[in-house]
C-alpha positions as CSV (number, residue, x, y, z in Angstrom):
1,M,130.9,70.2,67.2
2,K,128.2,72.2,65.7
3,H,126.1,72.1,68.8
4,L,128.9,73.6,70.9
5,I,129.7,76.3,68.3
6,Y,126.0,77.2,68.1
7,I,125.7,77.6,71.8
8,I,128.8,79.8,72.0
9,A,127.4,81.9,69.1
10,L,124.2,82.4,71.0
11,S,126.1,83.4,74.1
12,V,127.8,86.2,72.2
13,I,124.5,88.0,71.4
14,S,122.9,87.4,74.8
15,I,122.4,90.3,77.2
16,S,125.8,91.2,78.8
17,N,127.0,87.6,78.1
18,T,129.7,88.8,75.9
19,V,132.5,86.5,77.0
20,A,131.4,83.3,75.2
21,Q,130.1,82.1,78.6
22,Q,133.7,81.7,79.9
23,L,132.6,83.5,83.1
24,P,129.3,83.9,84.9
25,Y,128.3,87.2,83.3
26,T,127.3,90.4,85.0
27,S,123.8,91.2,86.1
28,Q,121.7,94.3,86.5
29,F,121.2,93.2,90.1
30,N,124.1,95.2,91.4
31,D,123.9,93.7,94.8
32,S,125.9,90.8,93.4
33,R,128.6,93.0,91.7
34,A,131.3,91.6,94.1
35,I,131.3,88.4,92.0
36,W,132.9,90.2,89.1
37,N,134.5,93.1,91.1
38,P,136.1,92.1,94.4
39,A,136.7,95.8,95.3
40,A,133.0,96.1,95.8
41,T,132.9,93.5,98.5
42,A,130.9,94.8,101.5
43,Y,131.7,98.3,100.4
44,G,129.3,99.7,103.0
45,T,128.7,98.7,106.6
46,H,126.4,95.8,105.9
47,M,127.1,92.1,106.2
48,V,125.5,90.7,103.1
49,T,124.5,87.2,101.9
50,N,122.8,86.7,98.5
51,V,121.7,83.9,96.3
52,H,121.4,84.6,92.5
53,M,120.0,82.3,89.8
54,R,119.7,82.8,86.1
55,Q,118.1,80.9,83.2
56,Q,118.6,82.2,79.7
57,W,116.4,81.4,76.7
58,L,113.6,79.5,78.3
59,G,112.7,76.4,76.2
60,F,116.0,76.2,74.4
61,E,117.8,73.0,75.0
62,G,121.3,73.5,76.4
63,A,120.8,77.2,77.2
64,P,123.1,78.8,79.8
65,R,122.2,78.4,83.4
66,T,124.1,80.3,86.1
67,G,124.0,80.6,89.8
68,S,126.0,82.1,92.6
69,L,126.1,82.2,96.4
70,L,128.0,85.2,97.9
71,A,128.8,86.2,101.5
72,E,130.4,89.5,102.3
73,Y,131.6,90.9,105.7
74,P,133.0,94.4,106.4
75,L,135.9,94.6,108.9
76,L,135.0,98.1,110.0
77,D,137.8,98.7,112.4
78,Y,140.4,97.8,109.8
79,N,139.0,99.6,106.7
80,M,138.8,96.2,105.0
81,S,136.3,93.6,103.9
82,A,136.3,90.0,103.0
83,G,134.0,87.6,101.1
84,A,133.5,84.2,99.6
85,G,131.5,83.1,96.6
86,L,130.4,79.9,94.9
87,T,129.5,80.0,91.2
88,F,127.9,77.5,88.8
89,D,127.7,77.9,85.1
90,K,126.4,75.4,82.5
91,T,126.0,75.7,78.8
92,G,125.2,72.6,76.8
93,P,128.1,70.1,77.3
94,I,130.2,72.5,79.3
95,S,129.8,73.2,83.0
96,K,131.9,75.1,85.5
97,I,131.9,75.3,89.3
98,G,134.0,77.9,90.9
99,L,135.1,79.0,94.4
100,Q,136.5,82.5,95.0
101,L,137.8,84.4,98.0
102,N,137.6,88.2,98.0
103,Y,139.5,90.8,99.8
104,A,139.2,94.6,99.6
105,Y,141.0,97.5,101.3
106,K,139.2,100.9,101.6
107,L,140.5,104.4,101.6
108,R,138.1,106.9,103.3
109,N,137.3,110.5,102.6
110,V,138.5,110.3,99.0
111,F,137.4,113.3,96.8
112,T,134.4,114.0,99.1
113,Q,133.9,113.9,102.9
114,K,132.3,110.5,102.7
115,G,133.9,109.2,99.6
116,Q,135.4,105.7,99.6
117,L,137.9,104.2,97.2
118,S,138.4,100.4,97.4
119,A,141.0,98.1,95.8
120,G,140.3,94.4,95.8
121,I,141.5,91.0,94.6
122,S,139.8,87.6,94.4
123,A,141.5,84.3,93.9
124,G,140.1,80.8,93.6
125,F,139.8,77.7,91.4
126,T,137.2,76.6,88.8
127,Q,136.3,73.0,87.9
128,Y,135.8,72.7,84.2
129,S,133.8,69.7,82.8
130,F,133.0,68.7,79.3
131,D,130.4,65.9,78.7
132,P,130.4,64.6,75.1
133,S,127.1,62.9,75.7
134,N,125.4,66.3,75.8
135,A,126.9,67.5,72.5
136,I,125.7,66.9,69.0
137,I,128.9,66.1,67.0
138,N,128.7,65.6,63.3
139,D,132.4,64.9,62.7
140,S,133.3,61.5,64.1
141,E,137.0,62.5,64.1
142,D,136.4,65.5,66.3
143,P,138.9,65.2,69.2
144,L,136.2,66.1,71.7
145,A,134.1,63.1,70.6
146,A,136.9,60.7,71.6
147,G,136.9,59.8,75.3
148,D,134.6,60.1,78.2
149,R,133.6,63.0,80.4
150,A,136.7,65.3,81.0
151,T,137.2,67.3,84.1
152,T,140.0,69.7,85.0
153,F,140.8,72.6,87.3
154,F,142.3,76.0,86.6
155,P,143.1,79.1,88.7
156,S,140.9,82.2,88.8
157,V,142.3,85.6,89.7
158,T,140.4,89.0,89.5
159,A,141.5,92.5,90.5
160,G,139.4,95.6,90.7
161,V,138.8,99.1,92.0
162,F,135.5,100.7,93.1
163,Y,134.7,104.2,94.1
164,I,131.5,105.6,95.7
165,S,131.0,109.1,97.0
166,N,128.8,107.8,99.9
167,P,128.4,104.1,100.8
168,K,125.3,104.7,102.8
169,K,121.8,104.8,101.2
170,F,119.4,107.6,102.2
171,D,122.2,109.6,103.9
172,G,121.5,112.8,102.1
173,G,122.8,114.2,98.8
174,N,123.3,112.5,95.5
175,V,125.8,109.7,95.0
176,F,128.3,108.9,92.3
177,F,129.9,105.4,91.8
178,T,132.2,103.7,89.4
179,G,134.1,100.5,89.2
180,L,136.6,98.6,87.0
181,S,137.7,95.0,87.2
182,Y,140.0,92.7,85.3
183,S,139.1,89.1,85.3
184,Q,141.0,85.9,84.4
185,V,144.3,87.7,85.0
186,Y,146.0,84.4,84.4
187,A,144.4,83.3,81.0
188,G,146.1,80.1,79.7
189,N,144.3,77.2,78.1
190,V,142.0,74.5,79.4
191,L,142.5,70.9,78.2
192,A,139.5,68.7,77.6
193,N,140.0,65.3,75.8
194,N,143.3,66.6,74.2
195,S,141.5,69.8,72.9
196,N,142.3,73.3,74.2
197,Q,139.7,75.9,75.2
198,E,141.5,79.2,75.1
199,R,140.7,81.5,78.0
200,F,140.6,85.3,77.6
201,N,141.0,88.3,79.9
202,H,137.8,90.2,80.6
203,V,137.3,93.8,81.6
204,F,134.1,95.0,83.3
205,F,133.4,98.7,83.8
206,E,130.4,100.5,85.4
207,I,129.5,104.1,86.2
208,G,126.3,105.5,87.6
209,T,124.7,108.0,90.0
210,R,122.0,107.8,92.7
211,I,119.6,110.7,92.7
212,Q,118.3,110.9,96.2
213,G,114.8,111.9,97.3
214,R,113.6,111.9,100.9
215,D,112.6,108.2,101.0
216,S,113.5,107.1,97.5
217,Y,116.1,107.3,94.8
218,F,116.6,106.9,91.1
219,E,119.8,105.2,89.9
220,P,120.8,105.4,86.2
221,S,123.9,103.4,85.3
222,L,126.0,102.2,82.4
223,M,127.9,98.9,82.3
224,F,130.4,97.9,79.7
225,N,131.9,94.4,79.2
226,Y,134.9,93.9,77.0
227,T,136.9,90.8,75.9
228,N,137.8,91.9,72.4
229,P,136.2,94.1,69.7
230,E,134.0,91.2,68.6
231,L,132.9,90.3,72.1
232,S,131.9,93.6,73.8
233,N,128.6,94.9,75.0
234,F,127.1,97.7,77.1
235,I,124.0,97.9,79.3
236,L,122.1,101.1,80.0
237,A,119.8,100.7,83.0
238,G,117.6,102.7,85.4
239,K,116.3,101.7,88.8
240,Y,113.9,103.3,91.2
241,E,113.8,102.2,94.9
242,M,111.3,103.2,97.7
243,R,112.9,102.9,101.1
244,D,111.9,99.7,103.0
245,A,109.2,98.9,100.3
246,F,110.2,97.9,96.8
247,W,112.3,98.6,93.7
248,A,111.7,98.5,89.9
249,G,113.9,99.0,86.9
250,L,114.4,98.8,83.1
251,G,117.4,98.1,81.0
252,I,118.6,97.8,77.4
253,S,121.8,96.4,76.0
254,S,123.7,96.8,72.7
255,A,122.7,93.2,71.9
256,S,119.1,94.5,71.3
257,D,117.9,93.0,74.5
258,V,115.5,94.7,76.9
259,S,114.8,93.8,80.5
260,I,112.5,94.7,83.4
261,Q,113.1,94.0,87.1
262,G,111.3,94.4,90.4
263,G,111.8,93.5,94.0
264,Y,110.2,93.6,97.4
265,I,112.0,94.7,100.6
266,L,111.2,93.3,104.1
267,P,112.8,95.6,106.8
268,E,113.5,94.7,110.4
269,I,112.7,91.0,110.0
270,G,114.8,90.1,113.1
271,S,116.0,93.4,114.4
272,R,116.0,97.1,113.4
273,Y,119.3,96.6,111.6
274,D,118.5,93.9,109.0
275,E,116.4,93.4,105.9
276,L,115.5,90.8,103.4
277,R,115.1,91.6,99.7
278,F,113.5,89.5,96.9
279,G,114.0,90.4,93.3
280,V,113.2,89.0,89.8
281,L,114.3,90.1,86.3
282,A,113.1,89.1,82.8
283,N,114.8,90.0,79.6
284,Y,113.8,89.5,75.9
285,G,115.6,90.0,72.6
286,V,113.9,92.6,70.4
287,S,115.9,92.0,67.2
288,D,114.9,89.5,64.6
289,R,117.9,87.3,65.5
290,A,117.5,87.5,69.3
291,T,113.7,87.1,69.4
292,A,114.0,83.4,68.5
293,F,115.8,82.6,71.8
294,G,112.8,83.6,74.0
295,L,112.7,84.9,77.5
296,G,115.5,84.9,80.0
297,F,114.9,84.9,83.8
298,E,116.8,85.9,86.9
299,A,116.0,85.7,90.7
300,I,117.9,87.0,93.7
301,V,117.4,86.8,97.5
302,I,119.5,89.1,99.7
303,Y,119.9,89.3,103.4
304,Q,121.8,92.2,104.9
305,Y,122.6,93.3,108.4
306,D,124.0,96.7,109.3
307,L,127.0,96.4,111.6
308,D,127.4,100.1,112.2
């Protein structure tokens, strides 16, 4: 199964894809953070829907492709929020489709007058598929070569916490935020054609600040992903946003990968309380090993409506 092993090895050195592609990995588009941290589900007063797509290593056959659809709704009268997400992840002969339901409970006025501490949990199921026809297998006795396409299901559970000193943007004063989540709480194995794929627990941590101006802000942040000492990575990023206009950002990861992002904001498209955001991100490996994989690309579309 050299083809499969090669793809997993490539996944390890990809930007923030430090979990051997077992999970759709984190993105510098922090609007989709509720996919990996349920405590961040609708943490403000906005109802949010976003669609996120990613293609890694353009031109490389079997390269990872990931997509997600996420809907979040704040239950303002109950200090709670709920959400639902669909994820798709494909790498060579392996593909996964997941459904998750999120729930978060919020504590107000924590540490600061407007501070909010949330605890959340998500639960769902993932369909795992292995297609031998998409794998290059040199060992005819490899157990994965025997049999047809294999499909199975396994549970998915994630728990997390998220703190932000002020959930509202442009509300005066600088903002601090941090989050921690623990994914694949139930690890276990996945059987495919009598062969096990061991699943691992994953930890995602982020910390950052939002330095506010009158109609803009600068947001430096650090994200750390951990599975084991050999599969860990951090991303250092910075983002600048002009209110109701645009955003732009840069990032670098410990996998010698640099990225640039930008987006356009359309305010009040249906009423004074909503907005539509379009964003793109490109990343490129700068080390000798990573350069051979070429560009990666992401796109996101976000619609949000303020219920407050």
